[in-house]
Backbone as CSV, one residue per row, in Angstrom:
resi,resn,N_x,N_y,N_z,CA_x,CA_y,CA_z,C_x,C_y,C_z
1,MET,-31.837,14.835,-44.242,-31.691,15.228,-42.864,-33.072,15.238,-42.221
2,LEU,-33.126,14.679,-41.072,-34.380,14.634,-40.337,-34.614,15.936,-39.590
3,ALA,-35.858,16.150,-39.177,-36.185,17.330,-38.391,-35.569,17.193,-37.000
4,VAL,-35.356,18.320,-36.360,-34.718,18.323,-35.042,-35.554,17.539,-34.026
5,ALA,-36.851,17.650,-34.116,-37.718,16.930,-33.181,-37.564,15.416,-33.350
6,GLU,-37.461,14.965,-34.599,-37.271,13.529,-34.840,-35.915,13.061,-34.328
7,ILE,-34.894,13.863,-34.532,-33.557,13.491,-34.048,-33.551,13.409,-32.533
8,ASP,-34.189,14.385,-31.894,-34.261,14.365,-30.428,-35.001,13.123,-29.936
9,TYR,-36.091,12.774,-30.601,-36.854,11.586,-30.218,-36.013,10.318,-30.381
10,ILE,-35.315,10.225,-31.504,-34.471,9.051,-31.758,-33.378,8.947,-30.697
11,ARG,-32.726,10.059,-30.400,-31.656,10.036,-29.398,-32.203,9.706,-28.008
12,TYR,-33.376,10.225,-27.680,-33.986,9.929,-26.377,-34.331,8.445,-26.267
13,GLU,-34.988,7.907,-27.298,-35.398,6.494,-27.262,-34.184,5.553,-27.220
14,ALA,-33.166,5.872,-28.016,-32.010,4.972,-28.086,-31.112,5.102,-26.866
15,ASN,-30.826,6.311,-26.443,-29.847,6.514,-25.377,-30.453,6.493,-23.977
16,GLN,-31.642,7.053,-23.795,-32.241,7.123,-22.465,-33.028,5.854,-22.127
17,LYS,-33.905,5.458,-23.032,-34.768,4.302,-22.779,-34.090,2.988,-23.125
18,GLY,-33.095,3.032,-23.997,-32.380,1.812,-24.364,-33.120,0.957,-25.385
19,CYS,-33.983,1.548,-26.177,-34.707,0.800,-27.203,-33.749,0.426,-28.333
20,SER,-34.080,-0.653,-29.025,-33.234,-1.071,-30.143,-33.500,-0.184,-31.352
21,TYR,-32.519,-0.158,-32.242,-32.654,0.652,-33.452,-33.809,0.172,-34.318
22,SER,-34.021,-1.119,-34.386,-35.105,-1.653,-35.225,-36.477,-1.280,-34.650
23,ASP,-36.617,-1.271,-33.316,-37.894,-0.856,-32.713,-38.187,0.619,-33.017
24,ILE,-37.176,1.457,-32.872,-37.355,2.886,-33.150,-37.655,3.094,-34.639
25,ALA,-37.003,2.291,-35.493,-37.219,2.406,-36.937,-38.656,2.054,-37.300
26,LYS,-39.214,1.053,-36.666,-40.607,0.671,-36.941,-41.568,1.776,-36.517
27,ARG,-41.297,2.410,-35.372,-42.181,3.467,-34.882,-42.077,4.755,-35.695
28,THR,-40.904,5.047,-36.224,-40.708,6.314,-36.945,-40.763,6.162,-38.466
29,ASN,-40.877,4.941,-38.961,-40.897,4.647,-40.396,-39.613,5.106,-41.100
30,HIS,-38.489,4.864,-40.455,-37.182,5.137,-41.032,-36.369,3.850,-41.032
31,ASP,-35.316,3.849,-41.799,-34.423,2.705,-41.875,-33.615,2.588,-40.569
32,PRO,-33.348,1.385,-40.106,-32.562,1.225,-38.879,-31.159,1.840,-38.974
33,ARG,-30.590,1.850,-40.181,-29.267,2.483,-40.332,-29.352,3.989,-40.115
34,THR,-30.470,4.592,-40.523,-30.670,6.020,-40.289,-30.803,6.290,-38.796
35,ILE,-31.538,5.426,-38.110,-31.714,5.557,-36.664,-30.368,5.455,-35.965
36,LYS,-29.561,4.491,-36.360,-28.238,4.310,-35.760,-27.365,5.531,-36.005
37,LYS,-27.419,6.056,-37.210,-26.623,7.223,-37.581,-26.923,8.401,-36.656
38,TYR,-28.215,8.705,-36.479,-28.590,9.858,-35.670,-28.473,9.589,-34.176
39,ALA,-28.602,8.352,-33.748,-28.457,8.032,-32.325,-27.003,8.161,-31.889
40,GLU,-26.075,7.827,-32.774,-24.652,7.869,-32.416,-23.967,9.181,-32.814
41,MET,-24.657,10.033,-33.518,-24.053,11.278,-34.002,-23.850,12.249,-32.850
42,GLU,-22.666,12.862,-32.795,-22.353,13.834,-31.752,-22.449,15.263,-32.270
43,ASP,-21.891,15.501,-33.449,-21.854,16.842,-34.015,-22.880,16.940,-35.134
44,PHE,-23.851,17.852,-34.982,-24.915,17.976,-35.971,-24.717,19.156,-36.921
45,SER,-23.595,19.840,-36.814,-23.359,20.952,-37.725,-22.974,20.401,-39.097
46,PRO,-23.522,20.966,-40.152,-23.211,20.453,-41.497,-21.765,20.756,-41.864
47,THR,-21.119,19.804,-42.483,-19.738,20.004,-42.905,-19.738,20.538,-44.326
48,LYS,-18.943,21.581,-44.549,-18.848,22.151,-45.881,-17.676,21.514,-46.589
49,ARG,-17.924,21.114,-47.804,-16.853,20.556,-48.613,-16.145,21.688,-49.329
50,LYS,-14.836,21.599,-49.398,-14.084,22.605,-50.114,-14.289,22.385,-51.602
51,GLN,-14.661,23.461,-52.284,-14.958,23.360,-53.705,-13.657,23.248,-54.495
52,ILE,-13.591,22.258,-55.337,-12.429,22.059,-56.185,-12.707,22.742,-57.511
53,ARG,-11.889,23.730,-57.813,-12.096,24.489,-59.039,-11.259,23.899,-60.160
54,LYS,-11.855,23.883,-61.320,-11.145,23.416,-62.499,-10.212,24.514,-62.981
55,ALA,-9.256,24.128,-63.793,-8.331,25.103,-64.359,-9.099,26.032,-65.294
56,ARG,-8.676,27.269,-65.324,-9.323,28.232,-66.197,-8.989,27.925,-67.645
57,VAL,-9.848,28.359,-68.520,-9.678,28.100,-69.945,-8.443,28.832,-70.474
58,MET,-8.170,29.999,-69.949,-7.078,30.825,-70.450,-5.701,30.407,-69.927
59,ASP,-5.637,29.536,-68.919,-4.353,29.180,-68.317,-3.309,28.679,-69.310
60,PRO,-3.633,27.821,-70.267,-2.592,27.337,-71.175,-2.009,28.423,-72.085
61,VAL,-2.803,29.430,-72.439,-2.330,30.443,-73.387,-1.954,31.761,-72.725
62,LYS,-2.142,31.875,-71.438,-1.869,33.137,-70.751,-0.417,33.585,-70.883
63,PRO,0.591,32.720,-70.726,1.973,33.196,-70.897,2.247,33.745,-72.301
64,ILE,1.669,33.137,-73.304,1.867,33.606,-74.678,1.247,34.987,-74.858
65,LEU,0.032,35.168,-74.343,-0.643,36.458,-74.463,0.105,37.547,-73.692
66,ASP,0.599,37.214,-72.506,1.364,38.184,-71.729,2.622,38.610,-72.484
67,LYS,3.275,37.656,-73.125,4.479,37.958,-73.902,4.128,38.898,-75.056
68,TRP,3.044,38.634,-75.758,2.621,39.481,-76.873,2.314,40.900,-76.394
69,ILE,1.641,40.995,-75.266,1.281,42.318,-74.730,2.544,43.092,-74.357
70,GLN,3.496,42.423,-73.700,4.743,43.089,-73.333,5.515,43.550,-74.569
71,GLU,5.559,42.726,-75.606,6.224,43.110,-76.844,5.527,44.303,-77.484
72,ASP,4.211,44.304,-77.444,3.440,45.378,-78.043,3.646,46.694,-77.299
73,LEU,3.801,46.621,-75.974,3.993,47.836,-75.190,5.371,48.454,-75.424
74,THR,6.337,47.633,-75.784,7.684,48.166,-75.993,7.832,48.848,-77.352
75,LYS,6.970,48.565,-78.286,7.039,49.176,-79.608,6.534,50.610,-79.545
76,VAL,7.198,51.499,-80.290,6.767,52.892,-80.360,5.816,53.013,-81.544
77,LYS,4.627,53.514,-81.277,3.637,53.639,-82.339,3.398,55.108,-82.641
78,SER,3.186,55.384,-83.882,2.913,56.746,-84.305,1.446,57.071,-84.028
79,LYS,1.197,58.290,-83.585,-0.174,58.713,-83.346,-0.949,58.850,-84.650
80,LEU,-0.209,59.039,-85.733,-0.848,59.241,-87.034,-0.826,57.961,-87.872
81,LEU,-0.777,56.822,-87.239,-0.640,55.550,-87.934,-1.753,55.323,-88.952
82,CYS,-2.959,55.716,-88.637,-4.080,55.494,-89.552,-4.206,56.631,-90.569
83,LYS,-3.657,57.790,-90.283,-3.791,58.924,-91.177,-2.899,58.784,-92.419
84,PHE,-1.713,58.206,-92.274,-0.789,58.090,-93.396,-1.335,57.259,-94.555
85,PRO,-1.898,56.061,-94.322,-2.436,55.310,-95.472,-3.588,56.044,-96.154
86,PHE,-4.415,56.756,-95.377,-5.521,57.502,-95.958,-4.988,58.625,-96.851
87,ASP,-3.955,59.360,-96.356,-3.377,60.461,-97.131,-2.730,59.951,-98.415
88,ARG,-2.091,58.794,-98.335,-1.456,58.247,-99.533,-2.492,57.888,-100.591
89,GLN,-3.642,57.416,-100.149,-4.668,56.977,-101.099,-5.469,58.157,-101.641
90,HIS,-5.839,59.121,-100.813,-6.741,60.191,-101.213,-6.062,61.549,-101.367
91,GLY,-4.926,61.720,-100.801,-4.270,63.031,-100.823,-4.533,63.745,-99.517
92,PRO,-3.621,64.634,-99.075,-3.767,65.276,-97.767,-4.925,66.263,-97.698
93,ASP,-5.391,66.780,-98.829,-6.448,67.791,-98.792,-7.819,67.233,-99.149
94,ASP,-7.922,65.915,-99.345,-9.201,65.298,-99.726,-10.075,65.165,-98.476
95,LEU,-11.198,65.824,-98.426,-12.080,65.788,-97.275,-13.398,65.063,-97.567
96,THR,-13.435,64.311,-98.649,-14.671,63.609,-98.992,-14.888,62.389,-98.098
97,TYR,-13.827,61.794,-97.603,-13.905,60.634,-96.718,-14.790,59.538,-97.255
98,GLY,-14.505,59.120,-98.488,-15.182,57.968,-99.043,-16.414,58.278,-99.846
99,ARG,-16.675,59.524,-100.140,-17.860,59.847,-100.941,-17.586,59.667,-102.394
């Protein structure tokens, strides 16, 4: 993108004075196609491209995980689930905890 002053100069020379694109290109050291582009341009606001997002990594397995979570939530779990195997191995009164 050229500076605003250069664009104004190009538009003035091409539209007001009627100079050719090649003459303006020689004076400004730009390509004649660039001169033509800026001389004929009406809207100078930059256009934003809409970003195209790729599919998320989890999308293929998300339904399976949701199903597992729902199944897990429906199961009734004991609060003492971890205490029972310990008691069976060490006894209910063993307080050594692996010593």
